[in-house]
C-alpha positions as CSV (number, residue, x, y, z in Angstrom):
1,X,38.0,-21.4,10.1
2,X,39.6,-23.3,8.0
3,X,39.3,-23.7,4.4
4,X,37.6,-27.1,4.6
5,X,35.2,-25.8,6.9
6,X,34.2,-22.8,4.7
7,X,33.7,-25.5,2.0
8,X,31.6,-27.7,4.3
9,X,29.4,-24.5,5.1
10,X,28.7,-23.3,1.1
11,X,28.1,-27.1,0.5
12,X,25.4,-27.1,3.8
13,X,23.9,-23.9,2.4
14,X,22.9,-25.1,-0.9
15,X,21.7,-28.4,0.3
16,X,18.6,-25.9,1.9
17,X,16.0,-25.2,-0.1
18,X,15.8,-21.3,-1.2
19,X,12.1,-21.1,0.5
20,X,13.9,-21.7,3.7
21,X,17.2,-19.0,3.3
22,X,13.9,-16.8,2.4
23,X,12.3,-17.4,5.3
24,X,15.5,-16.6,7.8
25,X,16.4,-13.6,5.3
26,X,13.2,-12.2,6.2
27,X,13.7,-11.5,9.8
28,X,16.8,-9.4,8.9
29,X,17.2,-5.7,8.5
30,X,17.7,-3.8,5.3
31,X,21.5,-3.4,6.6
32,X,22.0,-7.0,7.2
33,X,20.5,-8.0,3.7
34,X,22.8,-6.0,2.2
35,X,25.9,-7.7,4.1
36,X,24.5,-11.4,3.5
37,X,24.5,-10.1,-0.3
38,X,27.7,-9.4,-0.8
39,X,28.9,-13.0,1.2
40,X,28.6,-15.2,-2.3
41,X,27.0,-15.4,-5.4
42,X,24.3,-18.1,-4.3
43,X,23.1,-15.8,-1.3
44,X,23.0,-12.2,-3.5
45,X,20.7,-14.1,-5.9
46,X,18.6,-15.3,-2.8
47,X,18.4,-12.0,-1.1
48,X,17.3,-10.2,-4.1
49,X,14.1,-12.2,-4.4
50,X,11.2,-9.8,-4.6
51,X,8.9,-11.5,-1.3
52,X,12.0,-9.7,0.7
53,X,11.6,-6.5,-0.4
54,X,8.2,-6.0,-0.5
55,X,7.2,-2.3,0.5
56,X,10.5,-1.1,0.0
57,X,11.3,2.2,-1.6
58,X,14.4,3.0,-3.0
59,X,16.0,7.0,-3.1
60,X,17.1,7.8,-6.3
61,X,19.5,11.2,-6.2
62,X,21.4,10.7,-9.6
63,X,24.4,12.9,-8.0
64,X,26.7,10.8,-10.4
65,X,24.7,10.7,-13.7
66,X,22.7,7.7,-14.6
67,X,22.4,4.6,-13.1
68,X,23.9,1.6,-14.9
69,X,22.0,-1.5,-16.4
70,X,22.9,-3.9,-13.6
71,X,21.3,-1.3,-11.2
72,X,18.2,-1.6,-12.8
73,X,18.4,-5.0,-12.9
74,X,18.7,-5.6,-9.3
75,X,15.8,-3.5,-8.9
76,X,13.6,-5.3,-11.3
77,X,14.2,-8.8,-9.5
78,X,13.5,-7.6,-6.3
79,X,10.2,-6.0,-7.8
80,X,10.9,-2.4,-6.6
81,X,7.5,-0.7,-7.0
82,X,8.3,2.1,-4.7
83,X,10.6,5.1,-5.7
84,X,11.7,8.7,-4.3
85,X,13.6,11.0,-7.2
86,X,15.5,13.8,-6.6
87,X,15.7,15.1,-9.9
88,X,14.1,17.7,-12.4
89,X,16.0,16.3,-15.5
90,X,13.6,14.6,-18.3
91,X,16.5,12.1,-19.4
92,X,16.3,10.7,-15.7
93,X,12.5,10.5,-16.1
94,X,12.7,8.5,-19.0
95,X,14.9,6.4,-17.9
96,X,13.3,5.5,-15.0
97,X,10.1,4.8,-16.7
98,X,12.1,2.5,-19.3
99,X,13.8,0.5,-16.6
100,X,11.2,-0.2,-13.4
101,X,7.5,0.0,-15.8
102,X,6.0,-1.8,-12.8
103,X,6.1,1.3,-10.5
104,X,3.4,2.5,-8.7
105,X,4.8,5.0,-6.0
106,X,6.0,7.7,-7.3
107,X,7.6,10.7,-4.7
108,X,8.9,13.6,-6.2
109,X,11.0,15.7,-3.9
110,X,12.5,18.3,-6.2
111,X,9.3,19.4,-8.4
112,X,9.2,20.7,-11.9
113,X,6.9,20.9,-14.7
114,X,9.6,19.2,-16.4
115,X,9.2,16.1,-13.8
116,X,5.3,16.3,-14.0
117,X,5.1,16.1,-17.6
118,X,6.8,12.9,-17.8
119,X,4.8,11.3,-15.2
120,X,2.2,10.3,-18.1
121,X,4.8,7.6,-19.0
122,X,4.0,5.6,-15.9
123,X,1.2,3.4,-16.9
124,X,0.8,1.6,-13.4
125,X,1.0,4.8,-10.9
126,X,-1.8,4.8,-8.3
127,X,0.6,6.9,-5.5
128,X,1.8,10.1,-5.8
129,X,3.4,12.7,-3.9
130,X,5.0,15.9,-5.7
131,X,7.4,18.5,-2.7
132,X,9.3,21.6,-2.9
133,X,8.6,23.3,-6.2
134,X,9.9,26.6,-6.9
135,X,7.9,27.6,-9.6
136,X,3.7,26.9,-10.2
137,X,3.0,23.6,-11.3
138,X,0.1,23.0,-13.5
139,X,-1.4,19.4,-12.5
140,X,-4.8,18.1,-14.2
141,X,-6.1,14.6,-15.7
142,X,-3.5,14.7,-18.5
143,X,-0.4,14.8,-16.1
144,X,-0.9,10.9,-15.4
145,X,-1.5,8.0,-17.6
146,X,-5.0,7.0,-15.9
147,X,-6.5,9.6,-14.1
148,X,-9.1,6.9,-12.6
149,X,-6.5,4.9,-11.3
150,X,-4.6,7.3,-8.5
151,X,-5.9,6.5,-5.3
152,X,-3.0,8.7,-3.3
153,X,-1.9,12.2,-4.0
154,X,0.5,14.1,-1.5
155,X,1.5,18.0,-2.1
156,X,3.8,20.2,0.2
157,X,5.4,23.2,-0.6
158,X,3.4,23.2,-3.9
159,X,1.9,26.2,-5.7
160,X,-0.3,26.6,-8.4
161,X,-0.7,29.5,-10.8
162,X,-3.4,31.0,-9.3
163,X,-4.0,31.2,-5.4
164,X,-8.0,30.6,-6.2
165,X,-9.4,27.4,-4.7
166,X,-11.9,27.2,-7.3
167,X,-8.7,26.2,-9.6
168,X,-7.4,23.8,-7.2
169,X,-10.5,21.7,-6.5
170,X,-10.9,21.9,-10.1
171,X,-7.5,20.1,-10.6
172,X,-7.9,17.3,-7.9
173,X,-11.8,16.5,-8.4
174,X,-10.4,14.8,-11.9
175,X,-8.8,12.2,-9.8
176,X,-12.2,10.5,-8.9
177,X,-10.7,7.6,-7.2
178,X,-9.0,9.2,-4.5
179,X,-8.7,7.7,-1.4
180,X,-6.2,9.7,0.1
181,X,-5.5,13.4,0.0
182,X,-2.5,15.4,1.6
183,X,-2.7,19.3,0.6
184,X,0.5,21.0,2.8
185,X,1.5,24.9,2.2
186,X,0.2,25.7,-1.1
187,X,-0.6,28.9,-1.0
188,X,-3.9,29.1,-1.5
189,X,-5.9,31.9,0.8
190,X,-9.3,30.4,1.4
191,X,-10.8,29.6,4.9
192,X,-9.8,26.0,5.5
193,X,-13.5,24.8,6.2
194,X,-14.3,25.7,2.7
195,X,-11.3,24.1,1.2
196,X,-12.2,20.6,3.5
197,X,-16.1,21.1,2.1
198,X,-15.4,21.6,-1.2
199,X,-12.5,18.8,-1.3
200,X,-15.5,16.4,0.2
201,X,-18.0,16.8,-1.9
202,X,-15.9,16.4,-4.9
203,X,-14.1,13.0,-3.6
204,X,-16.8,10.9,-2.5
205,X,-14.2,8.1,-2.1
206,X,-12.0,9.6,0.0
207,X,-10.8,8.2,3.4
208,X,-8.2,10.1,4.5
209,X,-7.6,13.7,4.3
210,X,-4.3,16.3,5.6
211,X,-4.8,19.8,5.6
212,X,-2.6,22.6,6.6
213,X,-4.2,25.3,8.0
214,X,-4.6,28.9,6.5
215,X,-4.6,31.6,8.6
216,X,-6.7,34.9,7.7
217,X,-6.9,38.5,9.1
218,X,-10.7,38.5,8.8
219,X,-12.8,37.2,11.2
220,X,-14.6,33.8,10.6
221,X,-17.8,34.9,11.5
222,X,-18.5,37.3,8.8
223,X,-18.4,35.2,6.0
224,X,-20.9,32.6,5.0
225,X,-20.0,29.0,5.0
226,X,-21.4,26.0,4.1
227,X,-24.2,24.4,6.2
228,X,-22.9,22.2,9.2
229,X,-25.0,19.6,8.1
230,X,-23.4,15.9,8.2
231,X,-21.9,15.3,4.6
232,X,-22.7,12.3,4.1
233,X,-26.5,13.3,4.0
234,X,-25.9,16.2,2.1
235,X,-24.3,14.6,-1.0
236,X,-20.3,14.9,0.2
237,X,-18.0,11.8,1.0
238,X,-19.3,9.6,3.3
239,X,-16.5,7.4,3.7
240,X,-13.9,9.9,5.0
241,X,-12.4,8.3,8.5
242,X,-9.2,10.4,8.6
243,X,-8.5,13.7,8.9
244,X,-5.1,15.8,9.7
245,X,-5.0,19.7,10.6
246,X,-1.5,20.9,10.2
247,X,-0.4,24.6,11.6
248,X,-3.3,24.8,13.6
249,X,-4.6,27.3,16.0
250,X,-7.5,26.6,18.0
251,X,-9.8,28.7,16.5
252,X,-8.6,27.8,12.6
253,X,-11.8,26.0,12.5
254,X,-15.4,27.0,13.6
255,X,-16.4,25.3,16.7
256,X,-19.1,23.1,14.5
257,X,-16.5,21.8,11.7
258,X,-16.7,18.3,12.9
259,X,-20.4,17.8,12.4
260,X,-19.8,17.7,8.8
261,X,-17.9,14.6,9.6
262,X,-19.1,12.4,12.3
263,X,-18.3,9.6,11.1
264,X,-14.4,10.2,11.7
265,X,-12.3,7.2,13.2
266,X,-8.8,9.4,13.7
267,X,-8.3,12.5,14.3
268,X,-4.8,14.7,14.5
269,X,-4.2,18.0,15.0
270,X,-1.1,19.8,15.0
271,X,-0.9,22.9,16.6
272,X,1.1,25.7,15.5
273,X,2.0,27.0,18.9
274,X,2.4,25.5,22.4
275,X,-0.4,26.0,24.6
276,X,1.4,29.0,26.9
277,X,1.9,31.0,23.3
278,X,-1.7,30.6,22.3
279,X,-4.1,33.1,23.2
280,X,-6.6,32.1,26.0
281,X,-10.1,32.5,25.0
282,X,-13.2,31.2,26.9
283,X,-13.9,28.5,25.2
284,X,-11.8,25.5,23.3
285,X,-12.7,24.6,20.3
286,X,-11.1,21.1,20.1
287,X,-13.4,20.2,23.3
288,X,-16.7,20.8,20.9
289,X,-14.8,19.0,18.2
290,X,-14.0,15.8,20.1
291,X,-17.7,16.1,21.5
292,X,-19.0,15.5,17.9
293,X,-17.1,12.9,17.1
294,X,-18.8,9.4,18.8
295,X,-17.2,7.0,16.9
296,X,-13.0,8.0,17.0
297,X,-10.8,5.6,17.9
298,X,-7.6,7.2,17.2
299,X,-6.9,10.8,18.4
300,X,-3.1,12.7,18.1
301,X,-2.7,15.7,19.4
302,X,0.6,18.1,18.9
303,X,1.5,20.9,21.1
304,X,-2.2,23.0,21.5
305,X,-4.1,24.0,24.5
306,X,-3.8,22.4,27.8
307,X,-5.0,19.0,28.0
308,X,-7.3,19.9,31.5
309,X,-9.4,21.9,28.6
310,X,-10.6,19.2,26.3
311,X,-9.7,15.9,28.2
312,X,-13.6,15.4,29.2
313,X,-14.5,15.5,25.8
314,X,-12.0,12.8,24.8
315,X,-14.6,9.6,23.4
316,X,-14.5,6.5,25.2
317,X,-14.6,4.7,22.3
318,X,-10.7,5.7,21.9
319,X,-8.1,2.9,21.5
320,X,-5.0,4.8,20.5
321,X,-3.8,8.6,21.8
322,X,-0.7,10.5,21.2
323,X,-0.2,13.2,23.2
324,X,2.9,15.2,22.2
325,X,2.0,18.0,24.7
326,X,4.5,20.0,27.3
327,X,3.3,20.3,30.7
328,X,1.9,17.4,30.8
329,X,0.8,16.5,34.8
330,X,0.2,13.3,36.8
331,X,-3.7,15.1,37.1
332,X,-3.6,15.0,33.5
333,X,-2.7,11.4,32.6
334,X,-5.1,10.4,35.4
335,X,-8.1,12.4,33.9
336,X,-7.1,10.6,30.4
337,X,-7.1,7.1,32.2
338,X,-10.8,7.9,33.3
339,X,-12.2,9.1,30.1
340,X,-10.3,6.4,27.9
341,X,-10.1,3.0,30.0
342,X,-9.4,0.7,27.0
343,X,-6.6,2.5,25.1
344,X,-4.7,0.0,23.8
345,X,-1.9,2.4,22.2
346,X,-0.5,5.4,23.6
347,X,2.2,8.1,22.4
348,X,3.0,10.2,25.3
349,X,6.1,13.0,24.5
350,X,5.6,16.1,26.8
351,X,8.9,17.4,25.5
352,X,10.3,19.8,26.3
353,X,9.5,18.8,30.1
354,X,9.2,15.1,30.8
355,X,7.1,12.3,32.8
356,X,10.1,11.9,35.3
357,X,8.7,9.7,38.1
358,X,5.1,9.7,36.6
359,X,6.5,6.9,34.2
360,X,5.6,4.6,37.1
361,X,1.9,5.4,37.3
362,X,1.6,4.3,33.6
363,X,0.8,0.5,34.6
364,X,-1.6,1.4,37.2
365,X,-3.8,4.2,35.1
366,X,-3.7,2.2,31.3
367,X,-3.7,-1.7,32.3
368,X,-4.7,-2.5,28.6
369,X,-1.7,-0.9,27.1
370,X,-0.6,-2.9,24.2
371,X,1.8,-0.4,22.4
372,X,3.6,2.4,24.7
373,X,5.8,5.0,23.1
374,X,8.2,7.8,25.7
375,X,11.0,9.1,26.4
376,X,13.4,7.9,28.6
377,X,15.4,11.3,30.1
378,X,14.9,11.9,33.3
379,X,13.2,8.9,33.9
380,X,14.4,7.2,37.2
381,X,15.1,3.9,36.7
382,X,13.1,2.4,39.5
383,X,10.5,4.2,38.0
384,X,11.3,2.9,34.4
385,X,11.2,-0.8,35.6
386,X,7.9,-0.3,36.7
387,X,6.9,-0.9,33.0
388,X,7.1,-4.3,33.6
389,X,3.7,-4.6,35.3
390,X,1.6,-3.5,32.1
391,X,1.1,-7.8,31.4
392,X,-0.6,-7.0,27.7
393,X,2.4,-4.9,26.6
394,X,4.0,-6.4,23.4
395,X,5.8,-3.2,21.8
396,X,7.6,-0.2,23.5
397,X,9.6,2.3,21.7
398,X,12.0,4.3,23.2
399,X,11.9,8.3,21.5
400,X,15.7,9.2,23.0
401,X,18.5,6.8,22.7
402,X,21.2,6.9,25.3
403,X,24.4,5.2,26.3
404,X,23.3,3.3,29.4
405,X,19.8,2.7,27.4
406,X,21.1,-0.9,26.6
407,X,21.6,-2.2,29.9
408,X,18.1,-1.0,31.3
409,X,16.4,-2.7,28.1
410,X,17.9,-5.8,29.1
411,X,16.8,-5.3,32.4
412,X,13.2,-4.6,31.3
413,X,13.2,-7.3,28.7
414,X,14.4,-9.9,31.9
415,X,11.4,-8.7,34.1
416,X,8.9,-9.4,31.2
417,X,10.4,-12.9,30.8
418,X,11.3,-11.2,27.3
419,X,7.8,-11.0,25.9
420,X,8.3,-7.6,25.1
421,X,9.8,-6.2,22.2
422,X,11.6,-2.8,22.7
423,X,13.2,-0.7,20.1
424,X,14.7,2.7,19.8
425,X,14.2,3.1,16.5
426,X,11.2,4.1,14.6
427,X,9.0,1.9,12.2
428,X,9.8,2.3,9.0
429,X,7.5,5.2,7.6
430,X,5.7,5.0,4.4
431,X,7.3,7.2,1.7
432,X,4.2,9.0,1.1
433,X,4.0,10.2,4.6
434,X,4.7,14.2,4.3
435,X,7.9,15.5,6.2
436,X,5.4,17.6,8.0
437,X,4.0,15.2,10.4
438,X,6.9,12.8,10.2
439,X,8.0,13.6,13.9
440,X,5.1,11.9,15.3
441,X,4.6,8.9,13.3
């Protein structure tokens, strides 16, 4: 366009209220916002409005030393409250606390005692993730400014000075208002059921618990363990609604473990091995676990035993199901559809095997689906396009991107009269989410 045309466009932009532009920019991706921001000073100011960066996190690497004052001023204009920090230097942490005093979420990607000691400078801290420590860390109420203010605590590949569970329980109990606790690969060699029971007993407000399984050589039945009466009745955590088990094997927890938490609405089990690599005892603990969870609405199974071993115990209350299970057959899918007739969200990934032509059966088996996640590889085009028969489907995520996929997506959207949102990029996940489970969420 000519110089006069450009001038006219700028004048028109200035005449529109900033609220209109904020609404328009709200539809842009982060990459597009950065592009618009470089076009002119006026748009730069508008794009930096805090409403456009809600729930956005910034990763601070400090590879080239400290950031300048203009950088920090930009983050303050955007009202950034969440950061991932990849530095263990005290100077860096002091600068961060001074430059962004309103931070509520901090992820320490390379943990050290120095970085932990600086956390008390963040007076608004509510969510904390500690990852990858090369040394033992001391964590207690004095670590943060207000321990009662902390609601989310995530720890992965973190070790304490002692592997005794009592010391760990004593530490986390000093944060009484925790609603979410993640404890992965922390070198605590105690039976997992003891750990779960102890955590739920001391953290009464906990809603989400994620633990990695500790595998010991001793047989569980030789160890005295907590009474399997529901924790709500025993003075434990009556609010727990979500449980994740990482590095699980079928007999990692006792068969009656879920009787401690009958109010669970979400269960995620990440098995350590494929079912072909697992021993095949007569029973399947997962089957019993599911039978003891009458209120379950979300179930995530990664690897583990064959679906046929536990499918008849999946509660009919389920509305969201993730099956990342190799060798999933059409018979398995049919059995699942009978068990959960009101399924609304389905993530199905039988990699390294594939669904193939079975994809065409999904609309007939799961007619109420609103959200679907699957792979396109090895699925014939004719069978893939049958997904348009899912009349209530609103969102489709394709887990593997192929060069020819854009054309196929266009055909599918045309068949649905463009009511269907199709993406090949996963939803932006919370920075507090542990890398141990990010391959699924």
